[in-house]
C-alpha positions as CSV (number, residue, x, y, z in Angstrom):
1,X,-28.3,3.4,-29.2
2,X,-30.3,5.4,-26.7
3,X,-29.8,2.8,-24.0
4,X,-26.0,2.9,-24.7
5,X,-25.9,6.7,-24.2
6,X,-27.9,6.4,-21.0
7,X,-25.4,3.9,-19.7
8,X,-22.6,6.4,-20.6
9,X,-24.4,9.2,-18.7
10,X,-25.1,7.1,-15.5
11,X,-21.9,8.4,-13.9
12,X,-22.9,12.0,-14.3
13,X,-24.7,12.2,-11.0
14,X,-21.5,11.3,-9.3
15,X,-18.9,13.1,-11.4
16,X,-20.7,16.4,-12.3
17,X,-21.2,17.6,-8.8
18,X,-17.4,17.3,-8.2
19,X,-16.6,19.2,-11.4
20,X,-19.2,21.8,-10.6
21,X,-17.8,22.3,-7.1
22,X,-14.3,22.6,-8.6
23,X,-15.5,25.2,-11.1
24,X,-17.2,27.2,-8.4
25,X,-14.0,27.2,-6.4
26,X,-12.1,28.3,-9.5
27,X,-14.4,31.2,-10.2
28,X,-14.9,32.3,-6.5
29,X,-12.1,34.9,-6.5
30,X,-13.9,36.9,-9.2
31,X,-17.4,36.6,-7.7
32,X,-18.8,39.7,-6.0
33,X,-21.0,37.4,-3.9
34,X,-21.6,33.7,-3.3
35,X,-25.2,33.9,-4.7
36,X,-24.4,33.3,-8.4
37,X,-22.0,30.5,-7.6
38,X,-24.6,28.8,-5.3
39,X,-27.4,29.3,-7.8
40,X,-25.4,27.8,-10.7
41,X,-24.3,24.8,-8.5
42,X,-27.9,24.3,-7.3
43,X,-29.1,24.3,-11.0
44,X,-26.5,21.7,-12.0
45,X,-27.4,19.5,-9.1
46,X,-31.1,19.8,-9.7
47,X,-30.7,19.0,-13.4
48,X,-29.0,15.7,-12.7
49,X,-32.1,14.1,-11.1
50,X,-34.3,13.8,-14.2
51,X,-31.7,12.1,-16.4
52,X,-30.7,9.7,-13.5
53,X,-34.4,8.7,-13.1
54,X,-34.8,8.1,-16.9
55,X,-31.6,6.0,-17.0
56,X,-32.7,4.0,-14.0
57,X,-36.3,3.4,-14.9
58,X,-36.2,2.8,-18.6
59,X,-37.6,-0.7,-19.2
60,X,-35.1,-3.4,-20.2
61,X,-35.3,-5.5,-23.3
62,X,-36.9,-4.7,-26.7
63,X,-39.5,-1.9,-26.5
64,X,-42.5,-1.3,-28.8
65,X,-42.0,1.8,-31.0
66,X,-44.5,4.0,-29.1
67,X,-42.9,3.1,-25.8
68,X,-39.4,3.6,-27.2
69,X,-40.3,7.0,-28.6
70,X,-41.8,8.0,-25.2
71,X,-38.5,7.2,-23.4
72,X,-36.5,8.9,-26.1
73,X,-38.5,12.1,-25.5
74,X,-38.0,11.8,-21.8
75,X,-34.3,11.3,-22.2
76,X,-34.1,14.2,-24.7
77,X,-35.8,16.5,-22.2
78,X,-33.7,15.4,-19.3
79,X,-30.5,15.8,-21.3
80,X,-31.5,19.2,-22.6
81,X,-32.3,20.4,-19.0
82,X,-28.9,19.2,-17.8
83,X,-27.2,21.0,-20.7
84,X,-29.1,24.3,-20.1
85,X,-28.2,24.2,-16.4
86,X,-24.5,23.7,-17.3
87,X,-24.2,26.4,-20.0
88,X,-25.9,28.9,-17.7
89,X,-22.4,29.5,-16.3
90,X,-21.9,31.8,-19.3
91,X,-24.1,34.3,-17.6
92,X,-24.2,33.4,-13.9
93,X,-20.4,33.1,-13.5
94,X,-19.6,36.1,-15.8
95,X,-17.7,38.9,-14.3
96,X,-17.7,42.2,-16.2
97,X,-14.4,43.7,-17.4
98,X,-12.4,40.5,-16.5
99,X,-10.9,39.0,-19.6
100,X,-9.4,36.0,-17.7
101,X,-12.8,35.2,-16.4
102,X,-14.3,35.4,-19.9
103,X,-11.7,33.2,-21.5
104,X,-12.0,30.6,-18.7
105,X,-15.7,30.4,-19.2
106,X,-15.3,29.9,-22.9
107,X,-12.6,27.3,-22.3
108,X,-14.8,25.3,-19.8
109,X,-17.7,25.4,-22.3
110,X,-15.4,24.1,-25.0
111,X,-14.0,21.3,-22.9
112,X,-17.4,20.1,-21.6
113,X,-18.8,20.3,-25.2
114,X,-16.1,17.9,-26.4
115,X,-16.8,15.4,-23.6
116,X,-20.6,15.8,-24.0
117,X,-20.4,15.2,-27.8
118,X,-18.4,12.0,-27.2
119,X,-20.9,10.7,-24.6
120,X,-24.2,11.5,-26.3
121,X,-23.0,11.2,-29.9
122,X,-24.4,7.7,-30.6
123,X,-28.0,9.1,-30.1
124,X,-28.9,11.8,-32.5
125,X,-32.0,12.6,-30.5
126,X,-29.9,13.6,-27.5
127,X,-26.9,15.0,-29.3
128,X,-28.5,17.5,-31.7
129,X,-30.4,19.6,-29.1
130,X,-27.5,19.6,-26.7
131,X,-25.0,20.7,-29.4
132,X,-27.3,23.5,-30.5
133,X,-27.5,24.8,-26.9
134,X,-23.7,24.7,-26.6
135,X,-23.4,26.6,-29.9
136,X,-25.7,29.3,-28.7
137,X,-23.9,29.7,-25.4
138,X,-20.5,29.8,-27.0
139,X,-21.6,32.5,-29.4
140,X,-23.6,34.7,-27.1
141,X,-21.3,34.5,-24.0
142,X,-18.3,36.3,-25.5
143,X,-20.5,39.0,-26.9
144,X,-21.1,40.2,-23.4
145,X,-17.5,41.5,-23.3
146,X,-18.1,44.0,-26.1
147,X,-14.5,43.6,-27.2
148,X,-13.1,43.0,-30.6
149,X,-11.1,40.0,-29.5
150,X,-14.2,38.3,-28.0
151,X,-16.2,39.2,-31.0
152,X,-13.7,37.2,-33.0
153,X,-14.0,34.4,-30.5
154,X,-17.8,34.4,-30.9
155,X,-17.4,34.2,-34.7
156,X,-15.0,31.2,-34.6
157,X,-16.9,29.3,-31.9
158,X,-19.4,27.7,-34.4
159,X,-16.4,26.1,-36.2
160,X,-15.4,24.4,-33.0
161,X,-19.0,23.3,-32.4
162,X,-19.1,21.9,-35.9
163,X,-16.0,19.9,-35.2
164,X,-17.6,18.5,-32.0
165,X,-20.7,17.7,-34.0
166,X,-18.5,15.8,-36.5
167,X,-17.0,13.8,-33.7
168,X,-20.5,13.0,-32.4
169,X,-21.5,11.9,-35.9
170,X,-18.4,9.6,-36.1
171,X,-19.4,8.1,-32.7
172,X,-22.9,7.6,-34.0
173,X,-21.7,5.8,-37.2
174,X,-19.4,3.5,-35.2
175,X,-22.1,2.7,-32.6
176,X,-24.6,2.0,-35.4
177,X,-22.2,-0.2,-37.3
178,X,-21.5,-2.2,-34.1
179,X,-25.2,-2.5,-33.5
180,X,-25.8,-3.9,-37.0
181,X,-23.0,-6.4,-36.5
182,X,-24.5,-7.5,-33.3
183,X,-28.0,-7.9,-34.9
184,X,-26.5,-9.8,-37.8
185,X,-24.7,-12.1,-35.4
186,X,-27.9,-12.7,-33.4
187,X,-29.8,-13.4,-36.6
188,X,-27.2,-15.9,-37.7
189,X,-27.3,-17.6,-34.3
190,X,-31.1,-17.7,-34.5
191,X,-30.9,-19.3,-37.9
192,X,-28.4,-21.8,-36.7
193,X,-30.6,-22.8,-33.7
194,X,-33.6,-23.2,-36.0
195,X,-31.6,-25.3,-38.4
196,X,-30.3,-27.5,-35.5
197,X,-33.9,-28.0,-34.2
198,X,-35.1,-28.9,-37.7
199,X,-32.2,-31.3,-38.1
200,X,-33.0,-32.9,-34.7
201,X,-36.7,-33.3,-35.7
202,X,-35.7,-34.9,-39.0
203,X,-33.3,-37.3,-37.2
204,X,-36.0,-38.2,-34.7
205,X,-38.5,-38.9,-37.4
206,X,-36.0,-41.0,-39.3
207,X,-35.1,-43.0,-36.1
208,X,-38.8,-43.5,-35.4
209,X,-39.5,-44.7,-38.9
210,X,-36.5,-47.0,-38.8
211,X,-37.6,-48.4,-35.4
212,X,-41.2,-48.9,-36.7
213,X,-39.8,-50.7,-39.8
214,X,-37.6,-53.0,-37.7
215,X,-40.6,-53.9,-35.5
216,X,-42.7,-54.6,-38.5
217,X,-40.1,-56.9,-40.0
218,X,-39.6,-58.6,-36.7
219,X,-43.3,-59.3,-36.5
């Protein structure tokens, strides 16, 4: 399951810089200076490297439990770092007294949460910390506006995060069921191969015994 999620995230180092650049361009009219935009973009770019390294260098094949747990912790830390860099837009791109800016930040967080839950859902170790970070960001970010409408938005945001978590759980169940089917198929194939080898050995023994009997009768 972890390997499948890492395969899903391999394209992040190509796609996220494009999205981040588009978001910086979108928020540039409200920025008082280029520094917050540049800082957020730099954080997003820097956060992509650890996960790309984990996805690239994770050993292939079946891993021993201690090694598998080690790579799971590395992947969890890298994914959490990437999530924290992305949700920092709630503070770095925030423009005071600009409701359009505030709503757009919340909308971008909600969209990226949905995509992220779909991609990391099959691995609970990666999904749970990331979803918690999105939940915190989507609750705290609107509170900066100190407005009743945004207070309401902060209160209903956990419901949306819960919905995304439910989607992630559904992806986990489907991926787990598919993995079980694959393992059962592999086990059946292994049993079939063993039965075939046993049958071949029995046939060879029978043929050898028949040949020995024929030679004995001939003598």
